[in-house]
C-alpha positions as CSV (number, residue, x, y, z in Angstrom):
1,E,6.0,-5.7,-17.2
2,K,4.3,-5.7,-13.8
3,L,4.8,-1.9,-13.5
4,Q,2.7,-1.4,-16.7
5,K,-0.3,-3.2,-15.2
6,L,-0.4,-1.1,-12.1
7,P,-2.7,1.9,-11.8
8,V,-1.1,5.3,-12.5
9,R,-2.3,6.8,-9.2
10,P,-3.1,3.8,-6.9
11,C,-6.1,4.4,-4.7
12,T,-7.3,2.1,-1.9
13,K,-11.0,0.9,-1.9
14,N,-13.5,2.5,0.5
15,G,-15.4,0.3,2.9
16,L,-12.5,-1.2,4.7
17,E,-12.0,-0.3,8.4
18,E,-8.4,0.1,9.4
19,E,-7.0,-0.7,12.9
20,L,-3.4,-0.2,13.8
21,I,-2.2,-2.7,16.5
22,D,1.4,-3.0,17.5
23,G,2.8,-1.5,14.3
24,E,0.6,-3.8,12.1
25,L,-2.4,-2.5,10.1
26,F,-5.4,-4.7,10.1
27,L,-7.9,-4.2,7.3
28,C,-11.4,-5.3,8.3
29,D,-14.7,-5.8,6.5
30,Q,-17.3,-3.1,6.8
31,R,-18.7,-4.5,10.1
32,G,-15.2,-4.4,11.6
33,D,-15.6,-7.8,13.1
34,K,-13.4,-9.8,10.6
35,A,-9.8,-8.9,9.8
36,I,-9.3,-9.7,6.1
37,H,-5.7,-8.6,5.8
38,C,-2.8,-7.7,8.0
39,L,-0.1,-5.3,6.8
40,N,3.3,-4.9,8.3
41,S,4.6,-1.4,8.8
42,G,6.2,-1.1,5.4
43,A,3.1,-2.2,3.6
44,A,1.0,0.0,5.8
45,M,3.0,3.0,4.8
46,I,2.5,2.2,1.2
47,W,-1.2,1.6,1.9
48,Y,-1.6,5.1,3.3
49,L,0.2,6.7,0.4
50,C,-2.2,5.0,-2.1
51,D,-4.7,7.7,-1.8
52,G,-5.2,8.4,-5.5
53,T,-3.1,11.6,-5.4
54,R,0.4,10.2,-5.9
55,N,1.9,8.2,-8.8
56,L,4.4,5.4,-8.2
57,P,7.6,7.6,-8.4
58,E,6.0,10.0,-5.9
59,I,5.2,7.1,-3.5
60,V,8.8,5.9,-3.8
61,E,10.1,9.4,-3.2
62,E,8.1,9.8,0.0
63,I,9.2,6.5,1.4
64,G,12.8,7.3,0.4
65,A,12.7,10.5,2.4
66,T,12.1,8.4,5.6
67,T,14.9,5.8,5.1
68,D,18.4,5.4,3.8
69,R,17.6,2.3,1.8
70,P,18.7,2.2,-1.9
71,K,16.1,3.7,-4.3
72,Q,15.9,0.5,-6.4
73,E,15.1,-1.5,-3.3
74,I,12.3,0.9,-2.4
75,E,11.0,0.9,-6.0
76,N,10.9,-2.9,-6.0
77,E,9.1,-3.1,-2.7
78,V,6.5,-0.5,-3.7
79,T,5.9,-2.1,-7.0
80,E,5.5,-5.6,-5.5
81,T,3.3,-4.3,-2.6
82,I,0.9,-2.3,-4.9
83,S,0.8,-5.3,-7.2
84,Q,-0.3,-7.5,-4.3
85,F,-2.9,-4.9,-3.2
86,Q,-4.3,-5.0,-6.7
87,E,-4.3,-8.8,-6.9
88,L,-6.2,-8.9,-3.5
89,G,-8.8,-6.4,-4.9
90,L,-7.8,-3.7,-2.4
91,L,-7.5,-0.9,-5.0
92,V,-10.1,0.8,-7.1
């Protein structure tokens, strides 16, 4: 059900500044003076893959190529994370 509500090719919104600090990605407002979200390394990887060129299975495949975790676990994490991005208004 959640998967059906997600964009076919997720794409992050423009206008957010990104700053990587100690493996965490901070998303800041346009002025760069206020962090509005902090992403751990797993969420940051998904964030970078949400560039509008990949669909969900392609994002899962790319992450799967970097880890030996079970595919179902990766699919669940990607779906949940992209759903959270959408709920937070971070996707176009």
